[in-house]
DOLUM-738367 format. One line per 10 residues: for each residue x, y, z of N, C-alpha, C, O. Coordinates in steps of 0.1 Angstrom, whole numbers, plus 2048, in hexadecimal, padded with zeros to 3 digits. Example, Ala and Ser with C-alpha at 12.3 -4.5 7.8 and 13.67 -1.06 7.14 Angstrom:
// DOLUM-738367
884:7C7:84E:87B:7D3:84E:884:7DF:84E:88E:7DF:855 ~ 880:7EA:847:889:7F5:847:881:800:84F:886:80B:850
// end
This chain:
// DOLUM-738367
8BF:8C6:819:8B2:8C4:813:8AC:8D2:810:8AB:8DA:819 ~ 8A8:8D4:803:8A1:8E1:800:894:8E2:807:88E:8D8:80A ~ 890:8EF:80A:883:8F1:811:878:8EC:809:878:8ED:7FC ~ 86D:8E6:80F:862:8E1:808:85A:8EC:803:859:8F7:808 ~ 854:8EA:7F7:84B:8F3:7F1:83E:8F5:7F9:839:8EB:7FF ~ 839:901:7FA:82D:904:802:821:8FE:7FA:820:901:7EE ~ 819:8F7:801:80D:8F2:7FA:802:8FD:7F9:802:906:801 ~ 7FA:8FC:7EF:7EF:907:7ED:7E4:905:7F8:7E3:8FA:7FD ~ 7DC:90F:7FA:7D0:90D:802:7C7:902:7FD:7C7:900:7F1 ~ 7C0:8FC:806:7B7:8F2:801:7AC:8F7:7F8:7A6:901:7FA
7AA:8F0:7EC:7A0:8F4:7E2:795:8EA:7E4:794:8E0:7DD ~ 78C:8ED:7ED:781:8E4:7F0:778:8E1:7E4:774:8D5:7E2 ~ 774:8EB:7DD:76C:8E8:7D1:772:8DE:7C7:76C:8D5:7C2 ~ 780:8E0:7C5:787:8D6:7BD:787:8C8:7C3:786:8BF:7BB ~ 789:8C7:7D0:789:8BA:7D6:77C:8B4:7D5:77B:8A8:7D2 ~ 771:8BB:7D7:763:8B6:7D6:761:8B0:7C8:75B:8A6:7C6 ~ 765:8B8:7BE:763:8B4:7B0:76B:8A8:7AC:767:89F:7A5 ~ 777:8A7:7B2:780:89B:7AF:77A:88F:7B4:77A:884:7AE ~ 773:890:7C0:76D:884:7C6:75F:881:7BF:75C:875:7BE ~ 758:88B:7BB:74B:889:7B6:74A:881:7A9:73F:87C:7A6
755:881:7A1:754:87A:795:755:86B:797:760:866:79A ~ 74A:864:797:74A:855:799:749:84E:78C:746:842:78C ~ 74B:854:781:74A:84E:774:757:84C:76C:758:845:762 ~ 762:853:770:76E:853:769:77A:850:772:781:859:776 ~ 77C:843:775:775:837:771:769:835:77A:766:83D:783 ~ 761:82A:777:755:828:77F:759:823:78D:761:81A:78F ~ 754:82B:797:756:828:7A5:748:827:7AC:73E:82C:7A7 ~ 748:820:7B7:73C:820:7BF:73D:829:7CB:733:82D:7D1 ~ 74A:82D:7CF:74C:837:7DA:759:83D:7D9:762:838:7D2 ~ 75B:848:7E1:768:84E:7E2:768:856:7EF:75E:85B:7F3
774:857:7F6:775:85F:801:783:864:802:78D:85E:7FE ~ 785:870:808:792:877:809:793:87E:816:78A:886:819 ~ 79E:87C:81D:7A1:883:829:7AE:88B:827:7B8:885:824 ~ 7AD:898:829:7B9:8A0:827:7BC:8A7:835:7B3:8AB:83C ~ 7C9:8A6:839:7CD:8AC:845:7DA:8B3:843:7DF:8B4:838 ~ 7E0:8B8:84E:7ED:8BF:84E:7EC:8CD:852:7E1:8D2:854 ~ 7F7:8D4:852:7F7:8E2:857:7F1:8EB:84E:7EE:8F6:851 ~ 7EF:8E7:841:7E9:8F0:837:7DA:8EF:835:7D4:8F4:82C ~ 7D4:8E7:83E:7C5:8E6:83D:7C0:8D7:83E:7C7:8CE:83B ~ 7B3:8D6:842:7AD:8C9:844:7A0:8C9:83D:799:8D3:83C
79C:8BD:838:78F:8BB:831:78C:8AC:830:795:8A4:82E ~ 780:8A9:830:77B:89B:82D:76F:89B:825:766:8A3:827 ~ 76F:893:81B:763:892:812:761:884:80D:76A:87C:80D ~ 754:881:808:751:874:803:748:876:7F7:743:881:7F4 ~ 747:86B:7EF:73D:86A:7E4:739:85C:7E3:740:853:7E6 ~ 72D:85A:7DD:728:84C:7DB:723:845:7E7:720:84C:7F1 ~ 722:838:7E6:71C:830:7F1:726:826:7F6:72E:820:7EE ~ 725:823:803:72E:818:809:728:80A:805:730:801:805 ~ 71B:809:803:715:7FC:801:70A:7FE:7F7:700:805:7FB ~ 70B:7F9:7EB:700:7FB:7E1:6F3:7F5:7E6:6E8:7FA:7E2
6F3:7EA:7ED:6E7:7E4:7F1:6DF:7EC:7FB:6D3:7ED:7FB ~ 6E7:7F3:805:6E0:7FB:80F:6DF:80A:80A:6D6:811:80F ~ 6E8:80E:802:6E7:81C:7FD:6EC:827:806:6EB:832:802 ~ 6F3:823:811:6F7:82E:81A:705:834:816:70D:82D:810 ~ 706:840:819:713:847:815:71F:842:81D:71D:83C:827 ~ 72A:845:818:737:842:81E:738:84A:82B:735:856:82B ~ 73C:844:836:73E:84A:843:74D:84A:846:755:841:842 ~ 751:854:84E:760:856:851:765:84A:858:771:847:856 ~ 75D:842:860:763:837:867:764:82A:85F:76A:821:863 ~ 75E:82A:853:75D:81E:84A:76B:81A:846:774:822:843
76E:80D:848:77A:807:844:77A:802:836:76F:801:82F ~ 786:7FF:830:787:7FA:823:795:7F2:822:79D:7F3:82A ~ 796:7EB:817:7A3:7E4:815:7AD:7EE:80F:7AB:7F5:806 ~ 7B9:7EE:816:7C3:7F8:812:7CE:7F3:809:7D7:7FB:805 ~ 7CE:7E6:805:7D7:7E1:7FC:7E6:7E3:800:7EA:7E1:80B ~ 7ED:7E9:7F6:7FC:7EA:7F8:800:7F5:802:80C:7F6:805 ~ 7F7:7FC:808:7FA:805:813:7FF:7FC:81F:806:801:828 ~ 7FB:7F0:81F:800:7E6:828:80F:7E6:829:815:7E5:834 ~ 816:7E8:81E:824:7E8:81D:82B:7F3:826:836:7F0:82B ~ 824:7FE:828:82A:808:830:82A:804:83F:834:806:846
820:7FC:843:820:7F7:851:82B:7EC:852:832:7EC:85C ~ 82D:7E4:848:837:7D9:849:845:7E0:849:84D:7DC:851 ~ 847:7EA:840:854:7F1:83F:857:7F7:84C:863:7F7:851 ~ 84D:7FD:853:850:804:85F:854:7FB:86A:85E:7FE:871 ~ 84E:7EF:86B:853:7E5:875:861:7E0:872:869:7DF:87B ~ 864:7DD:865:871:7D9:861:87B:7E3:865:886:7E0:86B ~ 878:7F0:863:882:7FB:866:883:7FD:875:88D:801:87A ~ 878:7FA:87D:879:7FA:88B:883:7EF:890:88B:7F1:899 ~ 883:7E3:889:88C:7D9:88C:89A:7DC:889:8A4:7D9:88F ~ 89C:7E4:87E:8A9:7E9:87A:8AE:7F3:885:8B9:7F3:889
8A5:7FC:889:8A9:806:894:8AD:7FF:8A1:8B5:804:8A8 ~ 8A7:7F3:8A3:8AA:7EB:8AF:8B6:7E3:8AD:8BA:7DB:8B6 ~ 8BC:7E3:8A1:8C8:7DC:89E:8C6:7CD:89E:8CF:7C5:8A1 ~ 8B9:7C9:89B:8B6:7BA:89B:8B9:7B5:88D:8B9:7A9:88B ~ 8BA:7BE:883:8BE:7BB:876:8C4:7C7:86F:8C1:7D2:873 ~ 8CD:7C5:866:8D3:7D0:85E:8CD:7D1:850:8CA:7C7:84A ~ 8CC:7DD:84B:8C6:7DF:83E:8CE:7D8:833:8C8:7D5:828 ~ 8DB:7D6:835:8E3:7D0:82A:8E4:7C1:82C:8EB:7BB:824 ~ 8DE:7BB:836:8DE:7AD:838:8D6:7A6:82D:8CB:7AA:82A ~ 8DB:79B:828:8D3:793:81F:8C7:78C:826:8C9:787:831
8BC:78D:820:8B0:787:826:8B2:778:827:8AC:771:830 ~ 8BA:772:81E:8BC:763:81F:8C3:75F:82C:8C1:754:831 ~ 8CA:768:833:8D0:765:83F:8C6:762:84A:8C9:75A:853 ~ 8BB:769:84A:8B1:767:854:8A5:75E:84F:89E:759:858 ~ 8A4:75C:842:89A:753:83D:8A0:748:835:89E:747:829 ~ 8A9:740:83B:8B1:736:833:8A8:72C:82C:89E:727:832 ~ 8AB:729:820:8A4:71F:818:897:723:812:890:71B:80C ~ 893:72F:815:886:734:810:887:738:801:87E:734:7F9 ~ 891:73F:7FD:893:743:7EF:89B:739:7E8:8A3:732:7EF ~ 89A:737:7DB:8A2:72E:7D4:8B1:730:7D6:8B5:73B:7D7
8B8:725:7D7:8C6:726:7DA:8CE:72D:7CF:8D9:732:7D2 ~ 8C8:72E:7C3:8CF:734:7B8:8CF:743:7B9:8D7:74A:7B2 ~ 8C7:749:7C2:8C6:758:7C3:8D2:75E:7C9:8D8:758:7D2 ~ 8D6:769:7C4:8E1:771:7CB:8DB:777:7D8:8CF:777:7DA ~ 8E4:77B:7E1:8DF:782:7EE:8D6:78E:7EA:8D9:796:7E2 ~ 8CB:78E:7F1:8C1:799:7F0:8C0:7A0:7FE:8BC:799:807 ~ 8C3:7AC:7FF:8C3:7B3:80C:8B6:7B8:811:8AC:7B9:809 ~ 8B5:7BB:81D:8A8:7C0:823:8A5:7CD:81C:899:7CF:819 ~ 8AE:7D6:81A:8AC:7E3:814:8A7:7E1:805:89E:7E8:801 ~ 8AD:7D7:7FE:8A8:7D5:7F0:89A:7D0:7F0:893:7D2:7E6
895:7C8:7FA:887:7C5:7FB:87F:7D1:7FE:874:7D4:7F8 ~ 883:7D9:807:87C:7E5:80B:87A:7EF:800:86F:7F5:7FE ~ 884:7F1:7F8:883:7FB:7ED:882:7F5:7DF:884:7FC:7D5 ~ 87E:7E9:7DE:87A:7E2:7D1:886:7E2:7C7:884:7E4:7BB ~ 892:7E0:7CC:89D:7DE:7C3:8A3:7CF:7C4:8AE:7CD:7C2 ~ 89A:7C6:7C8:89E:7B8:7CA:8A1:7B0:7BE:8AA:7A8:7BE ~ 89B:7B3:7B2:89D:7AC:7A6:897:79F:7A5:89B:797:79C ~ 88E:79B:7AE:888:78E:7AE:881:78B:7A1:87B:794:79B ~ 881:77E:79D:87A:77B:790:86B:77B:792:866:77B:79E ~ 864:77B:787:855:77B:788:850:76E:78D:856:763:78A
845:76F:795:83F:763:79A:839:75A:78F:836:75F:785 ~ 838:74D:792:832:744:789:828:73B:790:829:739:79C ~ 81E:736:788:815:72D:78E:80A:733:796:803:72C:79E ~ 807:740:794:7FC:747:79B:7EF:745:792:7F0:744:786 ~ 7E4:746:799:7D7:745:791:7D6:750:787:7DA:75B:789 ~ 7CF:74D:77C:7CC:757:771:7C0:75E:776:7B5:759:776 ~ 7C1:76B:778:7B7:774:77D:7B3:77E:772:7B0:78A:776 ~ 7B4:77B:766:7B2:784:75B:7A4:788:758:7A1:791:751 ~ 79A:781:75E:78C:784:75C:786:787:76A:78B:781:774 ~ 77C:78F:76B:775:791:778:76F:784:77E:76E:782:78A
76A:77B:775:765:76F:779:770:766:780:76D:75F:78A ~ 77C:766:77A:787:75F:781:78A:765:78E:78D:75D:798 ~ 78A:772:78F:78D:778:79C:782:773:7A7:786:770:7B2 ~ 776:773:7A3:76B:76F:7AC:76D:760:7B0:76A:75D:7BB ~ 771:758:7A7:773:749:7AA:77E:747:7B4:77D:73E:7BC ~ 788:750:7B4:794:74E:7BC:793:757:7C9:79D:757:7D0 ~ 788:75E:7CC:788:767:7D7:78A:761:7E4:78E:768:7EE ~ 787:754:7E6:788:74E:7F3:794:745:7F4:796:73D:7FD ~ 79D:745:7EA:7A9:73D:7EA:7B2:741:7F7:7B2:74D:7FA ~ 7B8:737:7FD:7C0:73A:808:7CF:737:805:7D2:72C:7FF
7D7:740:808:7E6:73F:805:7EE:740:812:7E9:746:81C ~ 7F9:73A:812:803:73C:81D:80E:744:817:810:744:80B ~ 815:74B:820:821:753:81A:82B:74B:814:831:74F:80A ~ 82D:73F:819:837:736:812:833:731:805:83B:72F:7FB ~ 825:730:803:820:72C:7F6:822:738:7EC:825:736:7E0 ~ 821:744:7F1:823:750:7E9:832:750:7E4:834:752:7D8 ~ 83B:74E:7EE:849:74F:7EA:84D:743:7E1:856:745:7D8 ~ 846:738:7E2:849:72D:7D9:845:72F:7CB:849:727:7C2 ~ 83E:73A:7C8:83B:73E:7BA:847:744:7B3:847:746:7A7 ~ 852:747:7BB:85E:74C:7B4:866:740:7AE:869:737:7B5
869:742:7A1:871:737:79B:880:739:79F:883:743:7A5 ~ 888:72F:79C:896:72F:7A0:89E:73A:799:8AA:73C:79D ~ 899:740:790:8A0:74B:788:89C:74C:77A:892:745:776 ~ 8A2:754:772:8AC:75E:776:8A6:76A:77D:89B:76D:77C ~ 8AF:771:784:8AB:77E:78A:8A7:788:77F:8AD:787:774 ~ 89E:791:782:89B:79B:778:8A7:7A5:776:8A9:7A9:76A ~ 8AE:7A7:780:8BA:7B0:780:8C2:7AD:78C:8BD:7A8:796 ~ 8CF:7B1:78C:8D7:7AF:798:8D1:7B7:7A4:8CF:7C3:7A1 ~ 8CF:7B2:7AF:8CA:7B9:7BB:8D1:7C6:7BD:8DD:7C7:7BD ~ 8C9:7D1:7BE:8CE:7DE:7C1:8D2:7E6:7B4:8D6:7F2:7B6
8D0:7E1:7A8:8D4:7E8:79C:8C8:7EE:795:8CA:7F7:78C ~ 8BC:7EB:798:8B0:7F1:792:8A5:7F0:79C:8A6:7EB:7A7 ~ 899:7F6:798:88E:7F6:7A1:882:7F1:79A:87E:7F6:78F ~ 87A:7E8:7A0:86E:7E3:79B:865:7E0:7A7:868:7D8:7B0 ~ 859:7E6:7A7:850:7E4:7B2:84A:7D6:7B2:845:7D1:7A8 ~ 84C:7CF:7BD:848:7C1:7BE:842:7BE:7CC:849:7C0:7D6 ~ 836:7B9:7CC:830:7B6:7D8:837:7AB:7E0:837:7AC:7ED ~ 83D:7A1:7D9:843:796:7E1:84E:79B:7EA:852:794:7F3 ~ 854:7A6:7E7:85F:7AB:7F0:859:7AD:7FE:860:7AA:807 ~ 84D:7B1:7FF:847:7B3:80C:841:7A7:812:83F:7A6:81F
83E:79D:80B:83B:790:810:848:78A:818:847:785:823 ~ 853:78C:811:860:788:818:863:790:824:868:78B:82E ~ 860:79D:824:862:7A6:82F:859:7A2:83B:85D:7A2:846 ~ 84D:79F:838:844:79A:843:848:78D:849:848:78B:855 ~ 84D:784:841:853:778:846:85F:77B:84E:862:774:858 ~ 867:784:84A:873:788:852:86F:78E:860:875:78A:86A ~ 864:796:860:85F:79B:86D:85B:78F:876:85E:78F:882 ~ 855:785:870:851:779:878:85D:771:87D:85D:76D:889 ~ 867:770:875:873:769:879:87A:770:885:87F:76A:88E ~ 87B:77D:883:883:785:88D:87B:787:89B:881:788:8A5
86E:787:89A:866:789:8A6:860:77D:8AC:85C:77D:8B8 ~ 85E:772:8A4:858:766:8A9:849:768:8AA:842:760:8B1 ~ 843:772:8A4:835:774:8A4:82F:777:896:837:77B:88D ~ 822:775:894:81D:778:887:81F:787:884:81E:790:88D ~ 821:78A:877:825:798:874:819:7A2:877:81B:7AD:87B ~ 80C:79D:876:801:7A5:879:800:7A8:888:7FD:7B3:88C ~ 804:79F:890:805:7A2:89F:80F:7AC:8A2:80D:7B4:8AB ~ 81B:7AB:89B:825:7B5:89D:821:7C3:899:824:7CD:8A0 ~ 81A:7C4:88D:815:7D1:889:80B:7D6:894:80B:7E2:897 ~ 803:7CD:899:7F9:7D1:8A3:800:7D7:8B0:7FC:7E1:8B5
80B:7D0:8B5:811:7D4:8C1:81A:7E0:8BF:81C:7E8:8C9 ~ 820:7E2:8B3:82A:7EC:8B1:824:7F9:8AB:829:804:8AD ~ 818:7F8:8A4:813:803:89D:804:806:8A0:800:811:8A5 ~ 7FC:7FC:89E:7ED:7FE:8A0:7E9:802:8AE:7E2:80C:8AF ~ 7ED:7FA:8B8:7E9:7FE:8C5:7F0:80A:8CB:7E9:813:8D0 ~ 7FD:80C:8C9:803:819:8CD:7FD:825:8C7:7FC:830:8CE ~ 7F8:824:8BB:7F2:830:8B4:7E3:831:8B6:7DD:83A:8B1 ~ 7DD:827:8BC:7CF:827:8BD:7C7:825:8B0:7BC:82A:8AE ~ 7CD:81D:8A7:7C7:81A:89A:7BD:80E:89B:7C0:803:897 ~ 7B1:812:8A1:7A8:807:8A4:7A0:802:898:79A:7F7:899
7A1:808:88D:799:804:881:7A3:7FD:877:79E:7FB:86C ~ 7AF:7FA:87B:7B9:7F5:872:7BB:7E6:876:7BD:7E4:882 ~ 7BC:7DD:86C:7BD:7CF:870:7C5:7C7:865:7C6:7CC:85A ~ 7C9:7BC:869:7D0:7B2:860:7C7:7A6:860:7C8:79E:869 ~ 7BF:7A4:855:7B5:79A:856:7B9:78B:855:7B1:782:859 ~ 7C5:788:84F:7C9:77A:84E:7BF:773:844:7BD:778:839 ~ 7BA:767:848:7B1:75F:83F:7A3:764:840:79B:75E:839 ~ 79F:76D:848:791:772:849:78E:77A:83D:794:785:83B ~ 784:776:835:781:77D:828:778:789:82B:776:791:821 ~ 773:78B:837:769:795:839:770:7A2:83E:77B:7A2:843
769:7AD:83D:76C:7BA:844:762:7BC:84E:756:7BD:84C ~ 766:7BC:85B:75D:7BD:866:75A:7CC:86A:763:7D5:868 ~ 74E:7CE:86F:74B:7DC:873:747:7E4:867:747:7DF:85B ~ 743:7F1:869:73F:7FA:85D:74B:7FB:853:756:7FD:856 ~ 747:7F8:846:752:7F8:83C:74C:7FC:82F:740:7FB:82C ~ 754:7FF:826:751:802:818:752:7F5:810:75B:7ED:811 ~ 747:7F2:808:747:7E6:800:74F:7E9:7F3:74E:7F4:7ED ~ 755:7DF:7EE:75C:7DF:7E1:754:7D7:7D7:74E:7CD:7DA ~ 754:7DB:7CA:74D:7D5:7BF:756:7D2:7B3:75F:7DA:7B1 ~ 752:7C8:7AC:75A:7C4:7A0:751:7C3:794:747:7BB:795
754:7CA:789:74C:7C9:77D:74E:7BC:776:75A:7B8:773 ~ 744:7B4:774:745:7A7:76D:744:7A9:75E:742:7B5:759 ~ 747:79F:756:748:7A0:748:73B:7A6:742:73B:7AD:738 ~ 72F:7A2:748:722:7A6:743:71E:7B4:748:714:7B9:745 ~ 727:7BB:750:725:7C8:755:71F:7C9:762:71E:7D4:768 ~ 71A:7BE:768:714:7BE:775:71F:7C0:77F:72B:7BD:77D ~ 71B:7C4:78B:725:7C7:796:724:7BC:7A1:719:7B9:7A6 ~ 72F:7B5:7A4:72F:7AB:7AE:735:7B2:7BB:740:7B8:7BA ~ 72F:7B0:7C6:734:7B4:7D3:740:7AB:7D6:73E:7A0:7D9 ~ 74C:7B1:7D6:759:7A9:7D7:75F:7AC:7E5:76B:7A9:7E7
757:7B2:7EE:75D:7B6:7FB:763:7AA:802:76E:7AB:807 ~ 75C:79F:803:761:793:809:76C:78D:800:769:789:7F4 ~ 778:78C:805:783:788:7FC:78F:784:806:794:78C:80D ~ 793:777:805:79F:773:80D:7AB:77A:808:7AF:778:7FC ~ 7B2:782:810:7BD:78A:80C:7CB:783:80F:7D5:789:80E ~ 7CA:776:812:7D7:76F:815:7E0:76E:809:7EC:76D:80A ~ 7DB:770:7FD:7E3:770:7F1:7EC:77D:7F1:7F7:77D:7EB ~ 7E8:787:7F8:7EF:794:7F8:7F8:794:805:804:798:804 ~ 7F3:78F:810:7FA:78E:81D:802:79B:820:7FC:7A5:820 ~ 80F:79A:823:817:7A5:827:818:7B0:81D:81D:7BB:820
814:7AE:811:815:7B9:807:808:7C1:805:809:7CB:7FF ~ 7FD:7BC:80B:7F1:7C3:808:7E4:7BF:80E:7D9:7C1:808 ~ 7E4:7B9:81A:7D8:7B3:81F:7D0:7BC:829:7C5:7B8:82D ~ 7D5:7C7:82D:7D0:7CE:839:7C3:7D5:836:7C0:7D8:82A ~ 7BC:7D9:840:7AF:7E0:840:7B1:7EC:849:7B7:7EB:854 ~ 7AB:7F8:845:7AD:804:84D:7A2:80E:849:799:80B:841 ~ 7A2:81A:84F:79A:825:84A:7A2:832:849:7AE:832:84C ~ 79C:83C:844:7A4:848:841:7A9:84F:84D:7B4:854:84D ~ 7A2:84E:858:7A7:854:865:7B3:84D:86A:7BC:854:86E ~ 7B3:840:86A:7BE:839:86F:7CA:83B:866:7D5:83C:86B
7C8:83B:859:7D4:83D:850:7DA:84B:852:7E6:84D:851 ~ 7D1:854:854:7D6:862:856:7DE:863:863:7E9:869:863 ~ 7D9:85C:86D:7E1:85C:87A:7EE:855:878:7F8:859:87D ~ 7EE:84A:870:7FB:842:86E:805:84A:867:810:84B:86B ~ 801:850:85B:80B:857:853:810:864:85B:81C:867:859 ~ 807:86A:863:80C:875:86B:816:871:875:820:878:877 ~ 813:866:87C:81D:862:886:82A:85D:880:834:860:886 ~ 829:856:875:835:851:86E:83E:85D:86A:84A:85D:86D ~ 838:867:863:841:872:85E:846:87B:86A:850:881:869 ~ 83E:87B:875:842:883:880:84D:87C:889:852:882:893
851:870:886:85B:869:88D:857:862:899:85F:85E:8A2 ~ 84A:85F:89A:845:858:8A6:848:849:8A6:847:842:8B0 ~ 84A:844:89A:84C:835:898:85B:831:895:85E:826:897 ~ 863:83A:890:870:837:88C:87A:843:890:876:84E:890 ~ 886:840:894:890:84A:897:893:851:88A:892:84B:87F ~ 897:85E:88A:89A:865:87E:8A3:85F:874:8A0:85F:868 ~ 8AE:859:878:8B8:853:86E:8B2:847:867:8B7:844:85C ~ 8A9:840:86E:8A3:834:867:897:839:85F:895:834:854 ~ 88F:842:864:884:848:85C:889:84D:84F:882:84C:844 ~ 895:853:84F:89A:859:842:89B:84E:837:89A:852:82B
89D:842:83A:89E:838:830:891:837:828:891:833:81C ~ 885:83A:82E:879:83A:827:878:844:81C:872:843:812 ~ 87F:84F:81E:87F:85B:815:88C:85B:80C:88E:865:805 ~ 893:850:80C:8A0:84F:804:89E:846:7F8:89B:83A:7FA ~ 89F:84C:7ED:89F:844:7E0:8AC:83D:7DD:8B6:842:7E3 ~ 8AC:833:7D5:8B9:82D:7D1:8C2:837:7CA:8BD:842:7C6 ~ 8CF:834:7C8:8D7:83D:7C0:8D2:840:7B2:8CA:838:7AD ~ 8D6:84B:7AC:8D0:850:7A0:8D1:846:795:8C9:845:78C ~ 8DC:83D:795:8DD:834:78A:8D4:828:78B:8D2:820:781 ~ 8CD:827:796:8C3:81C:798:8B6:822:792:8B0:82B:798
8B1:81C:788:8A4:820:781:89A:816:781:89C:80A:783 ~ 88D:81A:77F:883:811:77D:885:809:770:88D:80E:768 ~ 87F:7FE:76E:882:7F6:762:87E:7FD:755:884:7FA:74B ~ 875:807:756:872:80E:749:87C:81A:747:87A:822:73E ~ 886:81B:750:890:826:74E:88C:833:756:895:83C:757 ~ 880:833:75C:87D:83F:764:884:83F:771:889:835:776 ~ 885:84B:778:88C:84B:785:885:842:78F:879:840:78F ~ 88D:83D:798:888:836:7A3:87F:83E:7AC:881:84A:7AD ~ 874:838:7B1:86B:840:7B9:867:839:7C6:85D:83D:7CC ~ 86E:82F:7CA:86B:828:7D6:876:829:7E0:882:825:7DD
873:82E:7EC:87D:82C:7F7:87A:820:7FF:874:816:7F9 ~ 87E:81F:80B:87C:813:813:86E:813:819:86D:815:825 ~ 864:810:811:856:80F:816:84D:81A:811:841:819:812 ~ 853:825:80B:84A:830:806:84E:832:7F7:859:830:7F3 ~ 844:837:7F0:846:83C:7E2:845:84B:7E2:83E:851:7EB ~ 84A:851:7D8:849:860:7D7:844:864:7C9:846:85E:7BF ~ 83C:86F:7CA:837:875:7BD:837:884:7BF:834:889:7CA ~ 83A:88C:7B5:839:89A:7B5:82E:89F:7AC:82E:89B:7A0 ~ 825:8A7:7B1:81A:8AC:7A9:819:8BB:7AA:818:8C1:7B6 ~ 81A:8C3:79F:81A:8D1:7A0:824:8D7:7AA:821:8E1:7B1
830:8D1:7AA:83A:8D6:7B3:83A:8D2:7C1:842:8D5:7C9 ~ 82F:8CA:7C5:82E:8C5:7D3:831:8B6:7D3:82C:8AE:7CC ~ 83B:8B3:7DC:840:8A5:7DC:839:89E:7E8:839:8A2:7F3 ~ 833:893:7E5:82C:88A:7EF:834:87D:7F0:83A:878:7E7 ~ 833:878:7FC:838:86A:7FF:82D:862:805:824:867:80C ~ 82C:855:802:821:84D:807:820:840:800:82A:83A:7FC ~ 814:83B:7FE:812:82F:7F7:804:82E:7F2:7FA:833:7F8 ~ 802:828:7E6:7F5:824:7E1:7F2:816:7E4:7FB:80E:7E8 ~ 7E6:812:7E2:7E2:804:7E5:7D6:800:7DD:7CD:809:7DA ~ 7D4:7F3:7D9:7C8:7EF:7D2:7C6:7E0:7D5:7D0:7D8:7D6
7BA:7DC:7D6:7B5:7CF:7D6:7A9:7CE:7CD:7A4:7D9:7CA ~ 7A3:7C3:7CA:797:7C3:7C1:78C:7CA:7C9:788:7C6:7D4 ~ 787:7D4:7C2:77C:7DC:7C8:780:7E8:7D0:778:7F0:7D4 ~ 78D:7EA:7D2:792:7F4:7DB:79F:7FB:7D5:7A7:7F4:7CF ~ 7A0:808:7D7:7AD:80F:7D4:7AF:81A:7DE:7A5:81F:7E3 ~ 7BB:81D:7E1:7BE:827:7EC:7CC:82D:7EA:7D4:828:7E2 ~ 7CD:838:7F1:7DA:83F:7F1:7DC:846:7FF:7D2:84C:804 ~ 7E8:846:804:7EC:84C:811:7F8:854:80E:803:84E:80C ~ 7F8:861:80D:803:869:80A:804:876:813:7FA:87A:819 ~ 810:87B:814:812:888:81B:81F:88E:816:828:888:812
81F:89B:817:82C:8A2:816:835:89F:822:82F:89D:82D ~ 842:89F:820:84A:89B:82B:849:8A4:837:84A:8A0:843 ~ 846:8B1:835:844:8BA:840:836:8BA:845:833:8C2:84E ~ 82E:8B2:840:820:8B1:844:817:8BD:843:80E:8C0:84A ~ 81B:8C6:839:812:8D1:835:805:8CB:830:7FA:8D0:833 ~ 806:8C0:828:7FA:8BA:823:7FB:8AB:823:805:8A5:81E ~ 7F1:8A4:829:7F0:896:828:7E2:893:822:7D9:89A:823 ~ 7E1:887:81C:7D5:883:815:7D4:874:816:7DD:86D:813 ~ 7C8:870:819:7C4:861:818:7B8:860:80F:7AD:866:812 ~ 7BA:859:804:7AF:857:7FB:7AB:849:7FA:7B4:840:7FA
79E:846:7FA:799:839:7F8:78E:839:7EE:785:842:7EF ~ 78E:830:7E4:783:830:7DA:781:821:7D6:789:819:7D8 ~ 775:81F:7D0:771:811:7CD:76E:80F:7BE:763:810:7BA ~ 779:80D:7B6:777:80B:7A8:772:7FD:7A5:775:7F4:7AC ~ 76A:7FC:79B:764:7EF:797:76D:7E7:78E:76A:7DC:78B ~ 777:7ED:789:781:7E6:781:78F:7E9:787:792:7F4:78B ~ 797:7DF:787:7A5:7E1:78C:7AE:7E2:780:7B3:7D8:77A ~ 7B1:7EE:77C:7B9:7F1:770:7BF:7FF:771:7BD:806:77B ~ 7C6:803:767:7CD:810:767:7C3:81C:767:7C8:827:76A ~ 7B6:81A:764:7AD:826:765:7AC:82B:773:7A8:837:775
7B0:823:77D:7AF:828:78B:7B8:834:78D:7B5:83D:796 ~ 7C2:836:785:7CC:841:786:7C5:84E:783:7C9:859:788 ~ 7BA:84E:77C:7B2:85A:77A:7AD:861:787:7AD:86D:788 ~ 7A9:858:790:7A4:85D:79D:7B0:864:7A5:7AE:86F:7A9 ~ 7BB:85C:7A6:7C6:861:7AE:7CC:86E:7A8:7D0:877:7AF ~ 7CC:86F:79B:7D2:87A:794:7C9:887:796:7CE:892:798 ~ 7BC:885:795:7B3:891:796:7B3:896:7A5:7B1:8A2:7A7 ~ 7B4:88C:7AE:7B4:890:7BC:7C2:897:7BF:7C2:8A1:7C6 ~ 7CC:891:7BA:7DA:898:7BC:7DA:8A6:7B6:7E0:8AF:7BC ~ 7D4:8A8:7AB:7D3:8B5:7A4:7CB:8BF:7AE:7D0:8CA:7AF
7C0:8BA:7B3:7B8:8C2:7BC:7C0:8C6:7C9:7BE:8D0:7CF ~ 7C9:8BC:7CE:7D0:8BF:7DA:7DC:8C8:7D8:7E1:8CE:7E2 ~ 7E0:8CA:7CC:7ED:8D2:7CA:7EB:8DF:7C2:7F4:8E6:7BF ~ 7DE:8E2:7BF:7DB:8EF:7B8:7D2:8F7:7C1:7C8:8F2:7C6 ~ 7D4:904:7C2:7CB:90D:7C9:7BE:90E:7C3:7B5:915:7C8
// end
C-alpha cells in the first residue's frame, strides 16, 4: 500500500466560511466536528430549532440516514469474523423464501458492496412533492414489506458484475443479522457497538417517529415556500438502511474505533477498504467506489473513506483518512432533498483538504 498523503494544517477560517453559508442551498443549521492527528475543530451555524431560536449544541442529535449502513456492515463483518457466516454465502441460504425464487444467488459480500444487481422496487408511495412526503411521514413499514417491493425480475445485472448503490441491500443484511443472532438488529448494534464504545446519544428508533432529548430539528420546504417542521417522521421505511439517530461526538468516536481496529480484526476490516475488481464499474461507467460498508472519495489528493446519509430535513457525512490524520463528521439540515445538498459537502471537503 503506498504511503498516505499528508493532510494540510487545519484552515479554520475556510471551515467557518464553508459552514456559514446557509443559502447555497438553503439550510437551517450546520455543524462540523474535525479530529485526527492533524488537528481538531468544532463549529456550528444556524439554529437547532426555528421556534426557539437556540444555536446548535455539540450534544444535539440528528437523523444520520445511510450512515446506519456502516453500523450494519460492522455487525455483519463481526459475524463473518466469528465464522457464523461466510462473505461468499448466498443470502438465500439463510433467508429462505424471502427473495423471489427466480433470483440467482446473491452473496453477503454482494449486498455489502452494492454489487447485488437487484431489480428496482415497485409499489412504493409517490413522494415527488413535499406535501406527499408530509402525508406519508407516519407510515409504518415492516422489513418484509420493504423486501416485498422487489419484483420477480429481471435483475439489473448479474450479481458481482457491476455496482449500483441500493438501500435494500442493507435491509436484507439487517434481516440476516436477526436470523443469525435471534435478536432485533438494533439490539445487536446496541450490544456489539453502542454500549462497548459508550455511544450514549446513538439509537435505533424503530417505529418511534420522535427524536428524544436535545436535538436538531429538520425542515421541509413546501410548494408555497413555507417550512414544515419534519423532525417527527417514522423511519421504518428506511429500517436497516437508514433509520438511526446520533450526534457528531458519537460518530467521531465510532469511526475512530472502527478504523483503529477496535471492532473488527485487521483481515476482516480490510474488506471495508477493498473495492471490487477494476472491471466492476458503476452503472454510469465510472469506477466502483463502495467497499463492504464504506465508500471512498479523493479530494485534492486526500483519500477519505466513510459514508454520507440523508433523510427528509437532514443530511450528514462521516469520513476519515485511513490513517486517521483527519476525520470529519458533518451534519446539516437542508430544506430540500435534492442534488443541491452536494454543494455543502463539496465546499466542506474543499476546506478540509486545502491549507
